[in-house]
Backbone bond lengths (Angstrom), bond angles and torsions (degrees), N, CA, C in turn:
res aa  C-N    CA-C-N  psi(-1)  N-CA   C-N-CA  omega(-1)  CA-C   N-CA-C  phi
1 M - - - 1.436 - - 1.529 107.82 -
2 S 1.319 115.90 148.12 1.455 121.86 174.39 1.520 108.90 -146.17
3 V 1.318 116.04 167.73 1.460 122.41 -179.23 1.520 108.19 -111.26
4 L 1.326 116.09 134.84 1.457 122.23 176.48 1.524 107.74 -118.67
5 I 1.323 116.31 120.81 1.461 121.76 178.30 1.519 106.88 -111.36
6 V 1.324 115.69 121.95 1.464 120.85 -177.96 1.522 108.46 -106.97
7 G 1.319 115.35 113.64 1.470 121.16 177.21 1.515 113.21 72.53
8 G 1.306 114.07 -161.29 1.454 120.02 178.80 1.510 114.24 101.72
9 G 1.328 117.42 -8.17 1.468 119.94 178.38 1.518 111.59 57.63
10 M 1.321 115.93 -131.99 1.465 120.81 -179.27 1.526 111.66 -64.91
11 T 1.322 116.99 -32.45 1.468 120.27 178.49 1.520 110.45 -65.26
12 G 1.339 116.72 -45.28 1.457 120.75 178.24 1.518 112.02 -63.66
13 A 1.325 116.66 -40.64 1.464 121.05 178.66 1.528 110.83 -65.14
14 T 1.322 116.45 -40.25 1.465 121.03 178.48 1.523 110.67 -65.50
15 L 1.328 116.57 -41.48 1.462 120.89 177.59 1.527 110.75 -63.01
16 A 1.328 116.86 -43.33 1.466 120.79 178.79 1.526 110.72 -60.26
17 L 1.321 116.86 -44.09 1.461 120.95 178.84 1.526 111.18 -64.33
18 A 1.329 116.75 -43.34 1.463 120.78 -179.60 1.528 111.37 -62.59
19 I 1.322 116.96 -44.69 1.470 120.31 179.45 1.518 110.35 -63.24
20 S 1.314 116.34 -43.18 1.459 120.49 179.69 1.526 111.35 -61.27
21 R 1.308 116.14 -44.25 1.473 119.93 -179.57 1.524 111.81 -69.63
22 L 1.330 117.08 -40.28 1.468 120.33 -179.25 1.522 112.40 -65.52
23 T 1.328 116.68 -31.18 1.466 120.04 -179.59 1.525 112.03 -96.13
24 G 1.319 116.75 2.67 1.463 120.05 -179.66 1.513 112.53 64.29
25 G 1.321 116.97 24.85 1.460 121.27 -179.98 1.520 113.52 81.01
26 A 1.332 117.50 2.64 1.464 121.14 -178.25 1.523 112.43 -73.56
27 L 1.321 116.96 -24.68 1.461 122.01 -179.42 1.528 108.31 -106.69
28 P 1.333 118.07 113.51 1.465 119.74 -179.98 1.530 111.38 -62.88
29 V 1.317 116.40 134.35 1.459 122.47 179.47 1.523 108.10 -120.25
30 H 1.334 116.27 125.78 1.466 122.06 179.49 1.520 108.19 -116.41
31 L 1.319 116.24 133.30 1.460 121.95 -177.63 1.521 108.69 -118.90
32 I 1.328 116.31 123.55 1.464 122.06 178.58 1.519 108.01 -115.08
33 E 1.313 116.36 124.30 1.459 121.80 -179.21 1.522 108.70 -120.75
34 A 1.329 116.57 138.38 1.466 121.65 -177.33 1.521 112.06 -70.24
35 Q 1.329 116.77 -35.70 1.460 120.87 -176.98 1.526 110.78 -93.71
36 D 1.306 116.17 145.28 1.451 122.06 174.24 1.532 108.03 -66.15
37 P 1.334 118.50 125.51 1.467 119.48 -177.97 1.525 113.28 -64.06
38 H 1.317 117.48 -14.65 1.463 121.32 179.55 1.524 112.24 -95.90
39 S 1.321 117.39 3.17 1.466 120.13 -179.93 1.524 110.12 -76.28
40 S 1.306 116.77 165.79 1.466 121.83 -177.02 1.526 112.40 -67.11
41 R 1.319 119.12 -19.51 1.472 121.56 179.93 1.524 112.10 -69.64
42 H 1.336 117.39 -18.87 1.457 120.74 -176.08 1.519 112.71 -104.67
43 R 1.294 117.96 13.74 1.469 120.21 -179.79 1.509 110.50 -96.66
44 L 1.306 115.58 147.52 1.468 120.76 178.76 1.503 110.62 -86.09
């Protein structure tokens, strides 16, 4: 079994990290984001 998180931006990334840490890495977590993380929309 694995977890697939589609979108969510920072919320989705935070959820992916939390699930990974809570399961000690035993449950694979995959994160799919619509926007390229290197695009200008993701810069501070």
